[in-house]
C-alpha positions as CSV (number, residue, x, y, z in Angstrom):
1,M,-130.8,-34.1,-57.9
2,A,-132.2,-32.1,-55.0
3,G,-135.9,-31.9,-54.3
4,K,-137.8,-29.2,-52.5
5,I,-137.3,-28.6,-48.8
6,C,-139.4,-30.9,-46.6
7,P,-141.6,-29.0,-44.1
8,K,-141.1,-31.7,-41.4
9,C,-137.3,-32.6,-41.5
10,G,-136.0,-29.5,-43.3
11,Q,-133.9,-31.4,-45.8
12,F,-134.0,-31.1,-49.6
13,T,-135.6,-34.5,-50.0
14,F,-139.2,-33.6,-50.8
15,F,-139.9,-35.0,-54.3
16,E,-143.0,-34.9,-56.5
17,T,-145.0,-38.1,-56.9
18,V,-148.2,-38.9,-58.9
19,S,-150.5,-37.9,-56.1
20,G,-148.5,-35.0,-54.5
21,R,-145.1,-34.9,-52.8
22,K,-143.2,-37.3,-50.5
23,C,-140.0,-36.9,-48.4
24,T,-137.6,-39.7,-49.0
25,K,-135.9,-39.2,-45.7
26,C,-138.7,-38.9,-43.1
27,G,-141.6,-40.3,-45.1
28,Y,-143.8,-37.1,-44.9
29,T,-146.4,-37.0,-47.6
30,M,-148.5,-34.2,-49.1
31,I,-151.5,-35.1,-51.2
32,V,-152.6,-32.6,-53.9
33,P,-156.4,-33.3,-54.5
34,A,-158.3,-32.3,-57.6
35,N,-159.8,-28.9,-57.2
36,E,-162.9,-29.0,-59.4
37,G,-160.9,-27.2,-62.1
38,K,-160.3,-24.1,-60.1
39,G,-156.5,-24.3,-59.9
40,G,-154.4,-27.2,-58.9
41,R,-154.2,-30.3,-60.9
42,G,-156.8,-33.0,-61.6
43,Q,-156.4,-36.7,-61.5
44,K,-154.2,-38.5,-64.0
45,C,-156.0,-39.7,-67.2
46,S,-155.1,-43.3,-68.0
47,N,-155.8,-42.6,-71.7
48,C,-153.6,-39.5,-72.4
49,G,-151.5,-39.4,-69.3
50,Q,-152.3,-35.8,-68.4
51,F,-153.5,-34.6,-65.0
52,T,-156.7,-33.1,-66.4
53,V,-159.5,-35.4,-65.1
54,F,-162.2,-33.3,-63.3
55,N,-165.7,-34.5,-62.3
56,G,-165.1,-37.9,-64.1
57,K,-164.1,-36.5,-67.5
58,C,-160.7,-35.7,-69.0
59,R,-160.5,-32.1,-70.4
60,T,-157.7,-33.0,-72.8
61,C,-158.9,-36.1,-74.6
62,G,-162.5,-36.3,-73.6
63,A,-162.4,-39.7,-71.9
64,S,-165.1,-40.2,-69.3
65,Y,-164.8,-42.2,-66.1
66,Q,-167.8,-43.8,-64.4
């Protein structure tokens, strides 16, 4: 299974991880931070497993993180 093209080494080895993307060949990483709900994905909720935690609260299940 081929990943996306890596911006550093140019190979199709850029795979999605929990926090963003990582190249398995050269080790280049891209971190996708939470964007306050204005596009992008939030942090992963440990209760429901969705990436919908913004400002300490999950928008899917309502769990709050303090």
